[in-house]
C-alpha positions, 0 to 999 in steps of 0.5 A: 469529935462531937459525941451528940450527933443530931438524931433523925427519927424515922417513923410514920407512927407519931406516937412511936416518935413521941415515946422515943423523944420522951424516953430520951428526955428522961434518960438524959435528965433533961429539964422540961423548960429546956425542951424546945418543940418546933412544929411546922407552920402551914405544913412546912418547917420555915427558915424563920423557924430555923433562925429562931433556934439559931438565936436560942443556941447563941445564948450560952447555957450549962444546962442540956437543951433538947430541940425537936423539930417535927416533920423536918422531912417537910422543911424547905431546903433552905430551912434544912441547909440553915440548920446544917450550918447550925449543926456544924457549929459547936453546940456541946450542950445542945441536942436535936432530934428531927422527926421524919416519916421519909428520910429521903426528903431530908438533904443528904448533908444533914443525914450524913451528920446525923445519927438515923434511927428507924423506929419499929413498934417492938423498940418502944414499949409503953410500960407503966414507968414511962406512962407515970413520967409523961404524966409528970411532964404534963403536970410541970 
């Protein structure tokens, strides 16, 4: 059974989402060059972007990789279904974080295979340690 379920981060506050992601990177000691950020093109995550992720995953890597997909709730159904197939494959060293503002726009089959985290301002505090870590990532 897989332990690294994809995470769907639900919040309308982009800053909260980014703080969660940065904490996740730090806590899991993921090297910056193994973090892949996928942002929507023309307000939508496309099937082509998902296919590029799949190509990257095919290349075996012992290091843990993190794929962050921004505004995944804006992905087409075709792109969401393509990602679903990728999530169902054996991807032990790969973690996915899907950032959404509306979880109801994510197809149910992706939701059912993911851990859904609802972010609230109290859950993530912007303390000095996190700020310092963010600055080290920016200078890397």
